[in-house]
N, C-alpha and C positions, 0 to 999 in steps of 0.2 A: 364776810367777804372782804370788803374794803371800807368799812364804816368807821374804823378806829382813827384816832388822830395821830399825825406824825409826831415823833419824839422831839423834833426841833423845828425852828422856823426855816422856810426855804432859803436857799442860797441865792440872794437877789443879784449877786455878781454874775450869775448865769441866766440866760433867757430861759423861759419855761419849756418850750417845745420845738423840736425839729423833726422833720420827716424825711425818710430816705427811700428811694425806689431805684430799680434797674429796669431798663427798657430797651427793646429792639423792635421797631415798627410800632403797632398799636397806637397810632397817633390820636385817634378820637378818644381812646381811653385815657391816654396821657393828659390830654387837654383837660378832661374832666377831673382827673386826679390832682393836677396842679391847682385848678380852681378851688376844689373842695379843701385840700389840705393847706393851701395858702391861707384860706379863710380861717381854718382852725388855729393856725399858728399866728395869724395876724399880719403876716408878711411873706412874700415869695422868697425872701432872702433866707428863710429858715427851711426851705426845701432843697434837698440835695439829690440831683438827678444824675444817675450813672447810665450813660449811653453805651450799649454793647456794640461798638462800631460807630464810625462817624456817620452822622445823618443830619444834613442841613435843616430838614423839617423839624426834627427834635430840638435843634439849637434855637430855632425860631419860636417854637412853642414854649420853651423853657427860659425865655428872656426874663431876667430878674431873679432867676433861681441860681443856686450854685450848681455848676455843671462839671462832670468828669466824663471824659471819653476814654473807654478802654478799647484796646485792639480786639477785633473780632477774629476768633479762631474758627474757621469753617469746619474743622474736624471735631470741635467740642471736647478737647482733651480735659478730663477731670472737671467738666463744666460745673456741676453742682458743688463739689468740695471747694473749688476756687471761688465761686460766687459767695458761699457762706463765709469763707475766711475773709473775703473783702468786706462783707457787711459787718462782721464782728469787729474787724479792725477799725472801720469807720465809727461804729458805735463807741468804742473805747476812746477814740480821739475826740469825737464831738461832745462827749460827756464833760469835757473840760470847759465847754462853752454853753451847754444847755442842760437843764435838769432832767429832761425826759426825751428819749430818742425813739421815734416810731419807725419801724422798718416794715415795709409792705411791698407786695407785688403791685404792678400798675393796675390790675383789675380788682384790687382790694381797697376798701374805703373805711376808715375809722369813723364811727358815728356814736355820739352820746345819745342814749335812749331818751326820748322826749318826756317819759314819765318819771325820770330820775334826776337827782341833783346835778350830775356832770353836764347836763344840757345847759345849765345856767352859768357854770364856771368850770370848764374842763381843766384848765391849768391848776386852779385851786384844789379841785377834786383829786388830781393826780399827786399834788404836793402832800396831801393828807391821807393818801391811800395807805392802808396797813399792809404793805408789801412784804411777803415772806421770802421771796427770792430776788433774783436780779431783774426779772421782767414780769410784767403783768400781761395776761391774755384777755383780750375782749372776747365776747361770745360770737363765734362765727355763724353767719347766716348766709347760705348759698341761695341767692336769688335765681329763680328759674322762670323762663318765659312760659306763660300759660295762654297759648294762642286762642283758645275758645272764648276767653274774656278779655284778652289783651291782643287783639288782632293786628294792630299796626306795628310797623318797624320802630325800633327804639330811636327816639330823637335825642341825640347827645346834648343838645343845647337846652333842653327842658329838664325839669326835676325828674330824676330817675324813678323815685318812689311814687311819683304821680302816674307812672306808666307801668311799673312792675312792682308787685306787692307779695308774690308767692314764693315759697321756698322751704328749705329745711335748715334747722340748726345742725351744725356739723363740727365735730371735734377737730377735723383736719384744718379748719380755718379759725379755730379757737387757739390761736398761735401766741407764744410768748414773744410779742413784738413791741411792747412798750417798755423800754429799758430805762432803769434808774442806775444800774451799775453794769460794768462790762461783763459780758459772758465769757466763760472758759472755752477753750478750744475743745473740739470733739463732739459738739452738738450739731443741730441743724435748725432749719426755720420752724420746725414743728415740735421739737423737744430740745431742752438744754441740758447739758451734762451735769449730773448731780444736783438738779434743781427741781423743786416741786412744781406742779401745775397749779396755777391760781387763776381761775376764770372769773371775771367780773361781769355779771349779767346786766350791770348798768351801762356797760360799753359794748358796742357791737362792731364786728367786722363784716361789712356787706361785701360779698364776693360776687363778681359780675360775669364770670366766664360763660355762664349759660343764661344770662339775662335777656339775650335776644337770639332767636333761633338762627337767623341768617348770619349774623356776626359770629355766633358760636361755631357754625359750620366752616366759615372761612378760616377762622383762627385754628380750628381743629385740624384742618387739612394742612395748613402751614406748619403746625407743630409736628404732625405726623411725618411730614417730609424731612424736617430737621432731625428728628430722632432716627429715622431710617439712614440718613447721611452719617450721623454720628456713630450709629451701630456698624455701618459698613467700614468706618475708619478704625473701629475697635478702640474707641477713645476713652472708655471707662467713665462716661459722662454722669452716670448715676441719677438720671432724671427718671422719676418714678411715676409721674402722672400725665405724661404727654402722649401715651399710647392709647389707641381706641377711644379717643375723645368723642368721636361722632357717635359711637355706641352708647357712651355714658350720657351724652346730651339727649339722645332719643329716649333712653330709659328714664332720665330725670323728668322730661316733659310728660311722658306717659304716666309716671307716678303722680305728678302734680295734677294732671287732668282727672285722674281716678279718685282724687281725695276731696273731701268736703272743705278742707283748708280752714279750720276755725281760726279766729284771731289769736295772735301770739300775745300773751300777757306776761307780766313780770313773774308770776308764780311759775309759769312754764319755763321761763328762762332760768329761774333759780333751780328748779328741779333738774333740768338738763345739766347745768353747770356742776352741781353737787355730785351727780351721778358720774360724770366724766372724770372729775377730780378723784373720786373714790376708786374708780377703775384704774386710773393711772398709778395711784399709790399702791393699790393691791397687787398690781402686776409689775412692780419694780421699775417704774418710770417708763413703761412702754405705752405708746398710743395705740389703742385698739380700734383700728380703722373700721372694721366690719361691724362694730357695736357703737359707732360714733355718729350715726345719723338719726335724727328724730323723724317723726311723722311730719307730714306737710302742714304748714301754717300760712296764714296771711298776715302781713303787717297791718296793724290797725290804722284808722284814719289819721291819728295824730302823727304818724310817721311820714305822711305826705310832705315833701319839701325838705326832709332832713338830709337828702342827698340829691 
């Protein structure tokens, strides 16, 4: 995977790590995202927050971060292509100042697996990663609320993994999001044009869209209303995952509740990563969404406090 040594010493004229996200609303999630990724980078100055529309609350939460405010288009014209182009452009520019650029949605959190080397030195690990393409993918884990054993509402001020431990490995969130070189135009946040998929099971992307039932329902309804408005405008928004989120949430919770959820181990993570990379290569660089979710697992005790 990424156990080989880099061919040369890291460029110390550039800082190690910066993270980028785009946000509209989702204030509780953003506060947690800033706290977590600021700690990973060692400073809030390495966080680049793109606000989709002016929002004084976001400006307050992001004090000390680099902030960009984009005009909000209520019709969502070419929403997803424009967003991806903006991200790719930022990555290309920021790589002049940082060695690694992490691009994530606000409900996505990069975590070094506590049973592996990057938990001790993430920047050094990334500097020495044997990267085959322009970006490395952490292994995506979709955290899902299991009300039968996690009855309380999620407290965003407390460690998330002390409150939510269950979920699925998922290729949709095993995204090429840790960039060492600029991506080419024509890709998206889940696949890069003419690039291999390289999933590192030592790094995890914890996805929180369904980590709390009530929060998930509120966001699902807001997103469904947004998509309906964009559809009515005929905007060509190309948003593929914001429809029927309530149904997806209910099904995910039902699947989790019906599973014994064994502890997730490194061997499980490696098997899943290898399988998805093989499928991606075999099918000409297509992400096979319907074959991309594992059975349900529980994060082991050592994961408590990693987020």
